[in-house]
TIFI-583184 format. One record per residue (C-alpha): residue in three letters; y, x negated, z negated. Coordinates in steps of 0.5 Angstrom, whole numbers, plus 500, padded with zeros to 3 digits. Last residue first. Layout:
<sites>
AlaYXZ;...
</sites>
This chain:
<sites>
Leu663580527;Gln665578534;Ala672576534;Thr676576541;Thr679583541;Met681584534;Leu683576533;Thr688577540;Ile691583536;Met692579530;Glu695573534;His700577538;Phe703580532;Ser703574528;Gln707571534;Ala712576534;Leu713575527;Gly714568527;Lys720569532;Tyr722575527;Leu722569522;Glu726564526;Glu731569528;Ala732571520;Asp733564518;Thr732562511;Glu732556507;Pro739553508;Cys742559505;Ser749560508;Lys747564514;Trp745570509;Ala739574511;Ser737580515;Cys731583519;Ala732589523;Val725590527;Val723595533;Ile715595534;Arg714598541;Asp709602546;Asp707608541;Arg713607536;Ile714603530;Arg720603526;Tyr722597522;Phe726594516;Phe726587513;Gly732585508;Tyr730577507;Gly730572501;Asn734566499;Tyr740570496;Val736575493;Met735583495;Pro736581502;Leu741586506;Val739593509;Ala738595516;Gly737602519;Leu732605525;Val731611528;Thr727613534;Thr721616530;Tyr715613527;Gly718611520;Val723607516;Leu717602514;Ser721599509;Thr722591506;Ser725587501;Leu722580502;Val724575497;Phe723580492;Asn727578485;Gly729586483;Gly726585476;Gly719583478;Gly719579485;Ser712575483;Lys716569481;Thr720573476;Phe715576472;Ala711569473;Pro717566469;Asp715570463;Ser721573461;Tyr719580462;Leu712580459;Glu715577453;Pro718583450;Val725585450;Pro727585443;Phe727593441;Gly733597440;Glu729603442;Gln733604448;Lys732597450;Ala724598449;Ile724605452;Leu727601458;Leu722596458;Leu716601458;Gly719605464;Leu720599468;Leu713597467;His711604469;Arg716603475;Asp712597477;Phe705599476;Gly703604482;Arg698610480;Gly703616482;Asn699618488;Gln703614493;Cys703608489;Asp695608489;Thr695610496;Met699604498;Leu695599493;Lys688602497;His691601504;His694594502;Lys687592499;Ala683595505;Phe688591510;Ser687585507;Lys679585507;Met680587514;Met684580515;Leu679576511;Lys673578516;Gln678577522;Arg679570520;Lys672569518;Val670571525;Asn675567528;Ser673561525;Ala677557520;Ser678549522;Pro685550525;Asp687553518;Leu693557519;Met690563520;Ala685562514;Arg691560510;Cys694567512;Trp687571510;Glu687568503;Val694570502;Ala693577504;Glu687577500;Val691575493;Thr696580495;Cys703579498;Pro704587500;Arg707589493;Met708597493;Thr714599489;Glu715606487;Thr720611490;Arg723618490;Gly719623486;His724629484;Tyr717633482;Phe711629485;Arg709629492;Arg715625494;Thr712619490;Thr714614497;Ala712607497;Thr717602499;Glu715595500;Tyr717589496;Cys714582498;Cys713576494;Gly713571500;Pro707566500;Arg708559501;Gly709554507;His716557509;Phe715559516;Arg708560517;Tyr707563510;Tyr713568512;Ala710569519;Leu703571516;Gln706575510;Leu710579516;Ala704580520;Leu701583514;Gln706588513;Val706590521;Phe699591521;Ile699595514;Asp704600518;Pro700600524;His693602520;Leu688598525;Leu682602529;Lys684597535;Lys686603539;Lys690604533;Ile694598534;Leu694599542;Ser697606541;Lys702604535;Gly706598539;Phe705593545;Ala708588548;Thr715591547;Phe718588540;Ala724591540;Tyr730587536;Ser734587531;Val737581528;Ile742581522;Gln745574519;Val751576514;Asp755570512;Leu761573515;Ala760579511;Gln761576505;Lys768573507;Tyr770579510;Tyr769583504;Gln773578499;Gln779578504;Lys779586505;Ala778587497;Gln784582496;Asp788585501;Ile787592498;Asp788589491;Asn795587494;Leu797593496;Val795596490;Arg800592486;Gln805593491;Asp805600490;Leu801606493;Val802614493;Phe796616498;Val797619504;Leu792624506;Glu793627513;Glu792634515;Pro788636521;Trp791641525;Thr790649524;Leu786652529;Asp787657534;Arg781658538;Val778653543;Gly774655549;Thr769651552;Ser763655551;Gly756652551;Lys753647555;Trp755641551;Lys752635554;Gly747629552;Glu742632556;Glu741638552;Ser734636549;Lys736629548;Val742630544;Thr737635540;Gln732630539;Asp737625537;Ile741629532;Tyr734631529;Tyr732624529;Cys739622525;Met738628520;Ser731626518;Val732618518;Met738620514;Val733623509;Met728618510;Ala733612508;Asp732614500;Tyr737618497;Pro743619492;Ser744611490;His743608497;Asp750609499;Cys750610507;Asn753607513;Ser751610520;Gly752608527;Phe754611533;Thr755608541;Gly761611545;Asn764605546;Ala770606541;Phe765606535;Ser763612531;Leu761611525;Cys758617521;Asn759615513;Tyr754618509;Ser753618501;Lys760616500;Asp761610496;Gly763605501;Trp768610504;Arg769607511;Val775606516;Thr778600512;Pro772597511;Asn771594518;Gly764593520;Thr758589516;Val752594516;Ala754598522;Ser757593526;Ser751588524;Cys746594527;Ile750595533;Gln750587534;Ser743586533;Tyr740592537;Asp737588542;Asp731591546;Pro734599547;Thr741595549;Ala747595544;His754591544;Pro758593539;Ser765596541;Ala769596535;Asp775601534;Asp772605529;Leu773612528;Ser769613521;Leu767620520;Val766621512;Phe761626510;Leu762634508;Ser768632504;Ser767633496;Gln769625495;Ile774625500;Gln778631497;Glu777629490;Leu780622492;Ile786626495;Thr787630489;Leu787624484;Asn792621488;Lys797627488;Pro797626480;Asp801619481;Leu801612479;Ser796614474;Ile791616479;Leu791609482;Tyr791605476;Glu784609474;Arg782607481;Ile784600481;Lys780599474;Ala774602477;Trp774598483;His774592479;Thr768594475;Arg764596481;Glu766589485;Glu770591491;Ala768594498;Thr770601495;Leu777598495;Ala777597503;Ser778605503;Val785604501;Gly786602509;Pro794601508;Gly795605515;Glu796602522;Pro803604525;Glu804610530;Asn802611537;Asn794610537;Cys793613530;Arg797619532;Glu793620538;Arg786619535;Ile788624530;Tyr790629535;Thr784627539;Leu779628533;Gln782635532;Arg781637540;Cys774634540;Leu772638534;Glu774645538;Pro771642544;Pro764641540;Thr764648537;Leu767649530;Ile762652525;His763659524;Asn766663518;Glu772665521;His773657522;Met769652519;Thr769644520;Asp776644516;Phe780638517;Val782632513;Phe785625515;Val785618512;Arg789612515;Gly787605515;Arg786605523;Cys782612523;Leu778615517;Val776622518;Ala774626512;Leu771633514;His772640510;Ser766645509;Pro766645501;Cys760649499;Pro761656496;Gly755660492;Glu748658490;Ala745663495;Glu748659500;Thr746653498;Lys751648494;Phe753641495;Tyr759639491;Ser755632488;Val758627484;Leu754620482;Ser757616476;Asp758608476;Arg757604469;Thr761599466;Val768600468;Gly766606472;Pro766607480;Ile765614483;Lys759615487;Cys760621492;Thr756627495;Cys759633499;Tyr753632504;Leu746628504;Met745629496;Arg741636497;Phe736633501;Gln734628496;Asp731635492;Met726636498;Asp720634494;Leu713634499;Pro709640500;Ala701639501;Ser698642507;Gly697635510;Val703631507;Lys709636508;His716636509;Val719643508;Ala722645514;Leu730646514;Cys732653513;Gln734653506;Lys741657509;Arg745651506;Leu740646509;Leu740649516;Asn747649516;Trp748642514;Phe743640520;Gln748645524;Leu754641522;Met750634524;His749637530;Phe757639531;Val758632529;Ala754629534;Ile757633540;Ala765632537;Thr763624537;Arg760624544;Glu767627547;Leu771623542;Gln768616544;Thr766617551;Gly772613554;Glu768606554;Lys760607555;Pro755604551;Pro748608552;Trp748616551;Tyr743620555;His737616553;Glu735610549;Leu742609546;Tyr741613539;Pro744617534;Ala744612530;Pro745605529;Gly744602522;Gly746602515;Phe744601508;Asn748601502;Val747596496;Asn749589497;Leu754590503;Met758596501;Ser756596494;Pro760591491;Met756587485;Arg756591478;Val749595478;Asp749600473;Leu749606477;Tyr744603482;Ala737601480;Ser738602472;Ile742608472;Leu739612478;Trp732610475;Trp733612468;Glu737618469;Glu740619462;Leu745625465;Gln752625463;Asp754619468;Phe751624473;Ser757628474;Val754635476;Ser758639481;Cys751642484;Tyr746637483;His740642481;Asp735644475;His735638471;Glu730633468;Glu732626466;Leu729621471;Ile723616470;Trp719621466;Asn719626472;Arg717633469;Arg720631463;Val718634456;Lys711631456;Ala713625460;Arg718622454;Glu712623449;Leu707619454;Leu713614454;Lys713613447;Gln706612447;His707606452;Leu712603448;Gln707602442;Lys701600447;Gly706595450;Ile708592443;Gly701590441;Gln695590445;Gly697591452;Phe703586450;Thr698580447;Lys694581453;Val699581458;Ile702574455;Glu695571454;Lys694573462;Ser701570463;Arg699563460;Gln692563464;Leu696564470;Glu701559469;Glu695554468;Glu691556474;Asn697555478;Leu701561480;Phe705565485;Pro699568489;Lys696571482;Val702575480;Ala700581483;Asp693581480;Leu696580473;Tyr700587475;Lys694591477;Met691589471;Leu697591467;Ser698598470;Glu690599469;Glu691598462;Leu697602461;Pro694608464;Pro699611469;Val704616467;Pro704622472;Leu710625476;Pro710632474;Pro706636480;Leu711640485;Leu711648484;Asp718648481;Gln720645488;Tyr716649492;Gln722654495;Phe727648496;Thr727648504;Arg725656505;Glu718657508;Glu717662514;Lys723661518;Ser723654519;Glu727649523;Phe726642523;Thr719641526;Gln717634525;Asn712631531;Glu715623529;Met716625522;
</sites>
């Protein structure tokens, strides 16, 4: 993505969608063998023997039956983990049997804003926009203008198709960046999107702006043209001045930080109070995105992103709508962040858009060089909910529980600048695998045991593909970690084991990207069992399943965000775990690591220190060991 072309005049953004191959169902025996290999690092001989018997019984019995049913499902769906549909326009996803969406996101009942959403700093501070008081509105107007240009590329289908070599990747998730929102449900949430391409018809073009607990909207188009930065600045100045000179609003958006069932019931009550409230909710849901004018001024430098990362993920809930697919966070000191609901798309969508803005801001030296004229525009409209004391109490409670949890979050985000991709590649090593194995070593050194790990693998070469789980904690990686920590092991042995670990990781990642991973397959079999009313097979209740990370129990939740200037953060999957996002540049590796402060076992700061040590040790090993 680092050399990405953003605009294409020859190809249309969604033109290859119907030509993409269907997601394959891997052979059952292969998936079970890979699963057994993945649980080995966490089991003793006796436990492993028991798991082998459970897997054998499953493979010869109920597993075979479930696999057949999965193959039947795959015959009528081009992506068996999703229900097939043509496009998302005004589709409410609770009407669709979206396996992955439902099991990974929509059935989850914990609060989304901290536990599910991802966020981080963007656009960046490494060129023309370092922190500077008094620049908030001017910079925001320019950033929003470029966000609208990106929306326009999608509307006109001029955003260049992502490819691996000459093979196109699925672009479907880009439909969900704008005009999309999650709606809370009592037992299951739903997802609604109002986005349409120009060929499909009109698309909402209004922006929702949250400032000091209040909500405003204005149209970003005037006479069929996107508002210019001076015009956007005029609208934002009006909102800012009103909010500065009048009392704070009730902060209804804090309710989106509540536990999902509770928020769904409050929302139902809110709608019952006055039909006007439903109209306001729909205006927010259908807006292009939410712009948060935040009073925070997080410290940020190109070496230390910790404060701005923390502000993006755990900041003021009264100025962000936690269910919105994109909240653009504009901080008082002229820096920016993003906070996004994870259910409609994966991070690469946000990375693409933020990188586009970053590159454009850089090319224009951070300034607007066009017309300074301002047309006669309608002023922004304030959306005022009809509330009673019950809802106000609910808002207070939502804020209290949110801040209590937010205070427990530890996020460190540093740039490791001793070297980066250039040196790693010079040593003939894969940069992503380099970071993943360094993390395994850091975790082993700090915790004295292997760390079950999730790494995102993309399946976008298939129709509506999203992700597969790649498990970096392999038998080979653990053997190498032990050798690195064994003073008696020679450098030759260590290097040999390291290269073996690299090869294994590369093979597993390639398999996952080619639709031959096993985690989604096992999930599919479990969902078929539930759908058919069968008892949960023993494979899923075997302690080995959970110990190795199955069922969302990975102690390391990781993702390479790419080779661009864009980074985000995510919270741990489990209480005693870590969230770990990273980006790799020629001269640096930038990491965002999160943990829970109240967990006595974990410390994100210490894990980062161990990671930096691992980086140095691995490069030294490649320099000194003579095979």
